[in-house]
Structure formats: structure tokens, C-alpha cells
A tleap script that builds the chain and sets N, CA, C and O, in Angstrom:
source leaprc.protein.ff14SB
mol = sequence {
  NMET ASP ALA PHE ALA LEU ALA LEU ARG VAL
  ALA TYR ARG MET GLN ALA ASP GLY VAL LEU
  GLN ASN HIE ILE SER LYS ARG TYR ALA GLY
  TYR ASP SER GLY MET GLY ALA LYS ILE GLU
  LYS ARG GLN THR SER LEU ALA GLU LEU GLU
  LYS HIE ALA LEU GLN SER GLY GLU PRO GLU
  ILE ARG SER GLY GLN GLN GLU LYS LEU GLU
  ASN ILE ILE ASN GLN TYR LEU VAL ASN VAL
  ILE LYS ALA CSER
}
set mol.1.N position { 104.778 116.261 71.463 }
set mol.1.CA position { 104.685 115.019 72.478 }
set mol.1.C position { 103.480 115.823 73.608 }
set mol.1.O position { 103.562 116.962 74.067 }
set mol.2.N position { 102.604 114.996 73.796 }
set mol.2.CA position { 101.758 115.881 74.747 }
set mol.2.C position { 102.316 115.795 76.223 }
set mol.2.O position { 103.372 115.223 76.494 }
set mol.3.N position { 101.377 116.517 77.295 }
set mol.3.CA position { 101.879 116.403 78.547 }
set mol.3.C position { 101.953 115.056 79.062 }
set mol.3.O position { 102.870 114.641 79.770 }
set mol.4.N position { 100.799 114.290 78.623 }
set mol.4.CA position { 100.553 113.039 79.367 }
set mol.4.C position { 101.590 112.189 78.781 }
set mol.4.O position { 102.210 111.466 79.561 }
set mol.5.N position { 101.844 112.158 77.694 }
set mol.5.CA position { 103.076 111.364 76.966 }
set mol.5.C position { 104.494 111.438 77.445 }
set mol.5.O position { 105.262 110.477 77.429 }
set mol.6.N position { 104.800 112.672 77.885 }
set mol.6.CA position { 105.742 113.272 78.578 }
set mol.6.C position { 106.109 112.710 79.874 }
set mol.6.O position { 107.130 112.133 80.248 }
set mol.7.N position { 104.958 113.041 80.503 }
set mol.7.CA position { 105.136 112.495 82.093 }
set mol.7.C position { 104.960 111.074 82.139 }
set mol.7.O position { 105.174 110.718 83.298 }
set mol.8.N position { 104.676 110.129 81.432 }
set mol.8.CA position { 104.612 108.971 81.136 }
set mol.8.C position { 106.143 108.681 81.143 }
set mol.8.O position { 106.732 108.188 82.105 }
set mol.9.N position { 106.693 109.023 80.025 }
set mol.9.CA position { 107.950 108.955 79.770 }
set mol.9.C position { 109.354 109.122 80.875 }
set mol.9.O position { 110.392 108.479 81.030 }
set mol.10.N position { 108.826 110.192 81.438 }
set mol.10.CA position { 109.893 110.477 82.852 }
set mol.10.C position { 109.424 109.760 84.066 }
set mol.10.O position { 110.278 109.489 84.909 }
set mol.11.N position { 108.134 109.398 84.288 }
set mol.11.CA position { 107.943 108.605 85.613 }
set mol.11.C position { 108.477 107.242 84.882 }
set mol.11.O position { 109.174 106.636 85.696 }
set mol.12.N position { 108.409 106.621 83.775 }
set mol.12.CA position { 108.938 105.362 83.437 }
set mol.12.C position { 110.585 105.312 83.736 }
set mol.12.O position { 111.179 104.385 84.286 }
set mol.13.N position { 111.089 106.393 83.293 }
set mol.13.CA position { 112.624 106.335 83.356 }
set mol.13.C position { 112.864 106.885 84.966 }
set mol.13.O position { 113.845 106.403 85.532 }
set mol.14.N position { 112.290 107.557 85.494 }
set mol.14.CA position { 112.785 107.586 87.234 }
set mol.14.C position { 112.580 106.582 87.493 }
set mol.14.O position { 113.648 105.986 87.636 }
set mol.15.N position { 111.180 105.540 87.774 }
set mol.15.CA position { 111.276 104.346 88.111 }
set mol.15.C position { 112.384 103.517 87.838 }
set mol.15.O position { 113.376 103.273 88.526 }
set mol.16.N position { 112.035 103.110 86.670 }
set mol.16.CA position { 113.709 102.354 86.067 }
set mol.16.C position { 115.043 102.674 86.808 }
set mol.16.O position { 115.889 101.818 87.062 }
set mol.17.N position { 115.126 103.758 87.070 }
set mol.17.CA position { 116.725 104.272 87.242 }
set mol.17.C position { 116.461 103.943 88.861 }
set mol.17.O position { 117.434 103.420 89.406 }
set mol.18.N position { 115.446 104.140 89.603 }
set mol.18.CA position { 115.184 103.827 91.137 }
set mol.18.C position { 115.630 105.216 91.559 }
set mol.18.O position { 116.258 105.155 92.615 }
set mol.19.N position { 115.505 106.505 91.057 }
set mol.19.CA position { 115.645 107.657 91.611 }
set mol.19.C position { 114.932 107.955 92.987 }
set mol.19.O position { 115.548 108.395 93.959 }
set mol.20.N position { 113.791 107.720 92.986 }
set mol.20.CA position { 112.909 108.113 94.249 }
set mol.20.C position { 113.287 107.313 95.276 }
set mol.20.O position { 113.734 107.897 96.264 }
set mol.21.N position { 113.207 105.772 95.310 }
set mol.21.CA position { 113.489 104.711 96.030 }
set mol.21.C position { 113.997 104.919 97.422 }
set mol.21.O position { 113.384 104.687 98.464 }
set mol.22.N position { 115.169 105.375 97.287 }
set mol.22.CA position { 115.827 105.858 98.700 }
set mol.22.C position { 115.177 106.702 99.519 }
set mol.22.O position { 114.838 106.427 100.670 }
set mol.23.N position { 114.892 108.278 98.660 }
set mol.23.CA position { 114.074 109.069 99.497 }
set mol.23.C position { 112.979 108.526 100.508 }
set mol.23.O position { 112.799 108.778 101.700 }
set mol.24.N position { 112.200 107.558 99.478 }
set mol.24.CA position { 110.550 107.397 99.742 }
set mol.24.C position { 111.229 106.149 101.032 }
set mol.24.O position { 110.618 106.000 102.090 }
set mol.25.N position { 112.239 105.526 100.798 }
set mol.25.CA position { 112.413 104.194 102.178 }
set mol.25.C position { 112.811 105.093 103.177 }
set mol.25.O position { 112.272 104.848 104.257 }
set mol.26.N position { 113.661 106.161 103.180 }
set mol.26.CA position { 113.955 107.003 104.324 }
set mol.26.C position { 112.994 107.763 104.499 }
set mol.26.O position { 113.071 108.116 105.676 }
set mol.27.N position { 112.116 108.236 104.021 }
set mol.27.CA position { 110.886 109.182 104.349 }
set mol.27.C position { 109.523 108.536 105.238 }
set mol.27.O position { 108.638 109.100 105.881 }
set mol.28.N position { 109.833 106.943 104.919 }
set mol.28.CA position { 109.146 106.201 105.516 }
set mol.28.C position { 109.170 105.078 106.285 }
set mol.28.O position { 108.300 104.250 106.554 }
set mol.29.N position { 110.676 105.227 106.689 }
set mol.29.CA position { 111.761 103.970 107.627 }
set mol.29.C position { 110.709 103.730 108.831 }
set mol.29.O position { 110.449 102.580 109.184 }
set mol.30.N position { 110.001 105.058 109.565 }
set mol.30.CA position { 108.979 104.814 110.798 }
set mol.30.C position { 107.930 103.721 110.609 }
set mol.30.O position { 107.433 103.030 111.498 }
set mol.31.N position { 107.710 103.686 109.467 }
set mol.31.CA position { 106.488 102.458 109.542 }
set mol.31.C position { 107.090 100.836 109.352 }
set mol.31.O position { 106.320 99.876 109.331 }
set mol.32.N position { 108.350 100.718 109.240 }
set mol.32.CA position { 109.219 99.877 109.504 }
set mol.32.C position { 108.933 98.442 110.730 }
set mol.32.O position { 108.743 97.226 110.679 }
set mol.33.N position { 109.055 99.521 111.755 }
set mol.33.CA position { 108.945 99.019 113.314 }
set mol.33.C position { 108.143 99.914 114.252 }
set mol.33.O position { 107.734 101.069 114.137 }
set mol.34.N position { 108.058 99.048 115.168 }
set mol.34.CA position { 107.188 100.259 116.653 }
set mol.34.C position { 105.905 100.279 116.250 }
set mol.34.O position { 105.284 99.337 115.756 }
set mol.35.N position { 105.373 101.774 116.551 }
set mol.35.CA position { 104.161 102.090 116.206 }
set mol.35.C position { 103.781 102.597 115.021 }
set mol.35.O position { 102.601 102.830 114.763 }
set mol.36.N position { 104.650 102.786 114.293 }
set mol.36.CA position { 104.497 102.845 112.873 }
set mol.36.C position { 103.944 101.672 111.993 }
set mol.36.O position { 103.058 101.698 111.139 }
set mol.37.N position { 104.823 100.495 112.504 }
set mol.37.CA position { 104.488 99.132 111.870 }
set mol.37.C position { 103.024 98.965 112.382 }
set mol.37.O position { 102.191 98.576 111.563 }
set mol.38.N position { 102.667 99.203 113.559 }
set mol.38.CA position { 101.320 98.692 114.360 }
set mol.38.C position { 100.318 99.650 113.674 }
set mol.38.O position { 99.135 99.318 113.736 }
set mol.39.N position { 100.612 100.712 113.076 }
set mol.39.CA position { 99.785 101.681 112.502 }
set mol.39.C position { 99.341 100.984 110.959 }
set mol.39.O position { 98.184 100.835 110.568 }
set mol.40.N position { 100.172 100.733 110.464 }
set mol.40.CA position { 100.262 100.031 108.991 }
set mol.40.C position { 99.680 98.871 109.042 }
set mol.40.O position { 99.000 98.563 108.063 }
set mol.41.N position { 99.778 97.917 110.173 }
set mol.41.CA position { 99.155 96.421 109.974 }
set mol.41.C position { 97.494 96.781 110.561 }
set mol.41.O position { 96.649 95.893 110.677 }
set mol.42.N position { 97.277 97.993 110.837 }
set mol.42.CA position { 95.742 98.109 111.327 }
set mol.42.C position { 95.769 97.340 112.801 }
set mol.42.O position { 94.818 96.620 113.105 }
set mol.43.N position { 96.790 97.503 113.623 }
set mol.43.CA position { 97.044 96.685 115.182 }
set mol.43.C position { 96.687 97.594 116.456 }
set mol.43.O position { 96.875 97.148 117.587 }
set mol.44.N position { 96.230 98.728 116.270 }
set mol.44.CA position { 96.276 100.031 117.225 }
set mol.44.C position { 95.165 100.585 117.271 }
set mol.44.O position { 94.537 100.672 116.216 }
set mol.45.N position { 94.581 101.135 118.533 }
set mol.45.CA position { 93.587 101.868 118.413 }
set mol.45.C position { 93.707 103.623 118.644 }
set mol.45.O position { 94.790 104.139 118.919 }
set mol.46.N position { 92.820 104.186 118.534 }
set mol.46.CA position { 93.199 105.983 118.569 }
set mol.46.C position { 93.453 106.098 120.179 }
set mol.46.O position { 94.305 106.905 120.550 }
set mol.47.N position { 92.720 105.294 121.186 }
set mol.47.CA position { 93.487 105.551 122.776 }
set mol.47.C position { 94.764 105.384 122.605 }
set mol.47.O position { 95.629 106.129 123.067 }
set mol.48.N position { 95.036 103.960 121.634 }
set mol.48.CA position { 96.800 103.677 122.124 }
set mol.48.C position { 97.394 104.550 121.333 }
set mol.48.O position { 98.617 104.502 121.463 }
set mol.49.N position { 96.917 105.558 120.338 }
set mol.49.CA position { 97.998 106.131 119.697 }
set mol.49.C position { 98.061 107.816 120.156 }
set mol.49.O position { 98.836 108.674 119.733 }
set mol.50.N position { 97.044 107.942 121.096 }
set mol.50.CA position { 96.971 109.114 121.687 }
set mol.50.C position { 98.078 108.933 122.919 }
set mol.50.O position { 98.881 109.823 123.201 }
set mol.51.N position { 98.019 107.883 123.489 }
set mol.51.CA position { 98.746 107.942 124.658 }
set mol.51.C position { 100.128 107.698 124.397 }
set mol.51.O position { 100.966 108.059 125.223 }
set mol.52.N position { 100.450 107.136 123.361 }
set mol.52.CA position { 102.062 107.311 122.063 }
set mol.52.C position { 102.095 108.948 122.185 }
set mol.52.O position { 102.787 109.577 122.985 }
set mol.53.N position { 101.521 109.298 121.568 }
set mol.53.CA position { 101.493 110.620 121.233 }
set mol.53.C position { 101.996 111.602 122.269 }
set mol.53.O position { 102.832 112.478 122.047 }
set mol.54.N position { 101.336 111.340 123.542 }
set mol.54.CA position { 101.489 112.227 124.878 }
set mol.54.C position { 102.723 111.804 125.475 }
set mol.54.O position { 103.389 112.627 126.102 }
set mol.55.N position { 103.091 110.660 125.359 }
set mol.55.CA position { 104.804 110.344 125.841 }
set mol.55.C position { 105.619 110.447 125.131 }
set mol.55.O position { 106.693 110.121 125.638 }
set mol.56.N position { 105.723 110.929 123.575 }
set mol.56.CA position { 106.798 110.665 123.034 }
set mol.56.C position { 106.770 112.541 122.725 }
set mol.56.O position { 107.679 113.001 122.034 }
set mol.57.N position { 105.913 113.296 123.169 }
set mol.57.CA position { 106.312 114.772 122.869 }
set mol.57.C position { 106.052 115.141 121.163 }
set mol.57.O position { 105.452 114.518 120.288 }
set mol.58.N position { 106.695 116.268 121.150 }
set mol.58.CA position { 106.917 116.551 119.693 }
set mol.58.C position { 107.676 116.090 118.841 }
set mol.58.O position { 108.847 115.971 119.202 }
set mol.59.N position { 107.357 115.701 117.550 }
set mol.59.CA position { 108.206 114.911 116.499 }
set mol.59.C position { 109.538 115.804 115.971 }
set mol.59.O position { 109.402 116.950 115.543 }
set mol.60.N position { 110.566 115.268 116.041 }
set mol.60.CA position { 111.838 115.649 115.220 }
set mol.60.C position { 111.162 116.390 113.716 }
set mol.60.O position { 110.416 115.875 112.884 }
set mol.61.N position { 111.648 117.535 113.753 }
set mol.61.CA position { 111.317 118.293 112.421 }
set mol.61.C position { 112.598 117.621 111.561 }
set mol.61.O position { 113.766 117.580 111.949 }
set mol.62.N position { 112.138 117.174 110.457 }
set mol.62.CA position { 113.464 116.728 109.515 }
set mol.62.C position { 112.588 117.431 108.192 }
set mol.62.O position { 111.358 117.477 108.180 }
set mol.63.N position { 113.442 117.955 107.111 }
set mol.63.CA position { 113.326 118.512 106.022 }
set mol.63.C position { 113.003 117.011 105.024 }
set mol.63.O position { 113.595 115.932 104.996 }
set mol.64.N position { 111.810 117.520 104.273 }
set mol.64.CA position { 111.206 116.654 103.440 }
set mol.64.C position { 112.306 116.986 101.804 }
set mol.64.O position { 111.891 116.418 100.794 }
set mol.65.N position { 112.942 117.415 101.731 }
set mol.65.CA position { 113.779 117.769 100.996 }
set mol.65.C position { 112.984 117.959 99.413 }
set mol.65.O position { 113.289 117.376 98.373 }
set mol.66.N position { 112.228 118.652 99.559 }
set mol.66.CA position { 111.324 118.934 98.059 }
set mol.66.C position { 111.789 119.661 96.970 }
set mol.66.O position { 111.549 119.549 95.768 }
set mol.67.N position { 112.603 120.540 97.691 }
set mol.67.CA position { 113.452 121.383 96.191 }
set mol.67.C position { 114.148 120.198 95.708 }
set mol.67.O position { 114.063 119.765 94.559 }
set mol.68.N position { 114.779 119.744 96.567 }
set mol.68.CA position { 115.816 118.222 95.926 }
set mol.68.C position { 115.052 117.266 94.975 }
set mol.68.O position { 115.524 116.823 93.928 }
set mol.69.N position { 113.864 117.010 95.442 }
set mol.69.CA position { 112.893 116.264 94.511 }
set mol.69.C position { 112.759 116.746 93.272 }
set mol.69.O position { 112.908 116.115 92.225 }
set mol.70.N position { 112.418 118.098 93.430 }
set mol.70.CA position { 111.712 119.264 91.997 }
set mol.70.C position { 113.035 119.138 91.208 }
set mol.70.O position { 112.903 118.878 90.012 }
set mol.71.N position { 114.233 119.276 91.666 }
set mol.71.CA position { 115.510 119.653 90.925 }
set mol.71.C position { 115.525 118.397 90.274 }
set mol.71.O position { 115.741 118.562 89.073 }
set mol.72.N position { 115.371 117.127 90.603 }
set mol.72.CA position { 115.580 115.624 90.045 }
set mol.72.C position { 114.779 115.589 88.707 }
set mol.72.O position { 115.082 115.444 87.523 }
set mol.73.N position { 113.309 115.839 89.598 }
set mol.73.CA position { 112.306 115.272 88.655 }
set mol.73.C position { 112.409 116.560 87.217 }
set mol.73.O position { 111.838 116.308 86.156 }
set mol.74.N position { 113.146 117.793 87.395 }
set mol.74.CA position { 112.997 118.798 86.421 }
set mol.74.C position { 114.162 118.148 85.820 }
set mol.74.O position { 113.942 118.173 84.609 }
set mol.75.N position { 115.159 117.644 86.009 }
set mol.75.CA position { 116.225 117.091 85.487 }
set mol.75.C position { 115.883 116.161 84.625 }
set mol.75.O position { 116.517 116.211 83.571 }
set mol.76.N position { 115.153 115.389 84.707 }
set mol.76.CA position { 114.774 114.080 84.349 }
set mol.76.C position { 113.664 114.669 82.883 }
set mol.76.O position { 113.550 114.190 81.755 }
set mol.77.N position { 113.108 115.662 83.411 }
set mol.77.CA position { 112.072 116.298 82.139 }
set mol.77.C position { 113.082 116.895 81.182 }
set mol.77.O position { 113.065 116.704 79.966 }
set mol.78.N position { 113.917 117.597 81.805 }
set mol.78.CA position { 115.096 117.992 80.646 }
set mol.78.C position { 115.426 116.716 79.602 }
set mol.78.O position { 115.158 116.566 78.410 }
set mol.79.N position { 116.081 115.915 80.514 }
set mol.79.CA position { 116.732 114.668 79.776 }
set mol.79.C position { 115.685 114.018 78.605 }
set mol.79.O position { 115.840 113.914 77.388 }
set mol.80.N position { 114.795 113.710 79.295 }
set mol.80.CA position { 113.564 113.232 78.039 }
set mol.80.C position { 113.280 114.087 77.046 }
set mol.80.O position { 113.304 113.667 75.889 }
set mol.81.N position { 113.074 114.964 77.225 }
set mol.81.CA position { 112.839 115.918 76.221 }
set mol.81.C position { 114.032 116.072 75.376 }
set mol.81.O position { 113.716 115.970 74.191 }
set mol.82.N position { 115.181 116.262 75.537 }
set mol.82.CA position { 116.309 116.260 74.943 }
set mol.82.C position { 116.308 115.209 73.905 }
set mol.82.O position { 116.473 115.427 72.705 }
set mol.83.N position { 116.041 113.645 74.641 }
set mol.83.CA position { 116.123 112.539 73.857 }
set mol.83.C position { 115.172 112.342 72.945 }
set mol.83.O position { 115.315 111.385 72.183 }
set mol.84.N position { 113.942 113.239 72.815 }
set mol.84.CA position { 112.736 112.953 72.228 }
set mol.84.C position { 113.365 113.980 70.882 }
set mol.84.O position { 112.678 114.173 69.879 }
savepdb mol mol.pdb
quit
């Protein structure tokens, strides 16, 4: 099986299982309300963003959980290859 076909099968299986949806929802939750929602709806200006950034200070550093996501993807690769 070529790499593109394998990747498509893995992506399909991951999408069908919804395995990344929870992570994506948490990662971008800041765009559901407040300034994030205004940015997404294009209802703010650079001046307003600057003011918000200066008032808010440094953002909280949170893990993107890259290693966890890589392991999930690798496990799906292994499972799809086994099933082939």
C-alpha cells in the first residue's frame, strides 16, 4: 500500500472514531467566547488587540500534548497496517 493510501485510511479511521475532536475542542476553546470569539468573527482591531494583550499580560503556558498526539497517530498507523 502506498503512503498516501495508508495515510487516507488512518485519517478516515481517526475521523470516524473522533479521537482528536476532544483535543481540538480544548486547544481552541478560547475562540468560543470573549476576545477569541471577536477575533474569529473579525470584530476587533489591532489597536483593541494591543490593548487587550497589554492588560492581560503573559498567557498561561499549556502543553500542546504533542507527544501524546504522536503516540495516538502511531497507534492508528500500526492498527491500520495490521488490518491490511
